[in-house]
ROLUMRO-917988 format. One line per 10 residues: number of its first residue (from 0); for each residue x, y, z of C-alpha. Coordinates in steps of 0.5 Angstrom, whole numbers, m for minus. Layout:
NUM	X Y Z ~ ...
//
This chain:
0	0 0 0 ~ 2 7 m2 ~ 0 13 3 ~ m2 20 0 ~ m6 26 1 ~ m12 22 0 ~ m11 15 4 ~ m8 9 2 ~ m8 6 m5 ~ m6 m1 m7
10	0 m2 m10 ~ 0 m7 m16 ~ 5 m13 m16 ~ 8 m15 m22 ~ 6 m21 m25 ~ 10 m27 m26 ~ 16 m26 m31 ~ 15 m18 m30 ~ 19 m14 m26 ~ 18 m7 m23
20	24 m2 m23 ~ 25 5 m21 ~ 27 9 m27 ~ 28 16 m30 ~ 24 19 m36 ~ 28 23 m41 ~ 23 23 m47 ~ 18 20 m50 ~ 14 19 m56 ~ 7 16 m58
30	10 9 m58 ~ 16 9 m53 ~ 19 12 m47 ~ 26 14 m46 ~ 28 11 m39 ~ 35 11 m35 ~ 37 9 m28 ~ 40 15 m27 ~ 39 23 m29 ~ 44 22 m35
40	41 22 m41 ~ 47 18 m44 ~ 45 12 m40 ~ 38 12 m43 ~ 34 6 m47 ~ 28 6 m51 ~ 22 2 m48 ~ 16 1 m52 ~ 10 3 m49 ~ 7 m4 m51
50	11 m8 m47 ~ 12 m3 m41 ~ 7 0 m36 ~ 8 7 m32 ~ 6 7 m25 ~ 1 12 m22 ~ 1 18 m17 ~ 7 17 m12 ~ 9 11 m16 ~ 10 15 m23
60	17 13 m23 ~ 16 6 m22 ~ 16 2 m29 ~ 13 m5 m30 ~ 16 m9 m35 ~ 18 m16 m38 ~ 24 m19 m34 ~ 27 m20 m41 ~ 26 m13 m43 ~ 29 m10 m37
70	35 m15 m38 ~ 36 m13 m45 ~ 36 m6 m44 ~ 41 m7 m38 ~ 37 m5 m32 ~ 38 m12 m28
//
């Protein structure tokens, strides 16, 4: 559960084969997000919106995606 001004909001747990990562958003297009583990854009990699999901509210910097995608981009 996360707490905010409006009370508690349940945090959705990643499904089997997925991982939730805290990443920095550096840019986006209609089809992808440019994400990195750091504030440095030179380390950023593209993640397709069809495979990644952005958290909401206080979790807006938490991205859920398949484990294979995170591994391929070097985030794990």
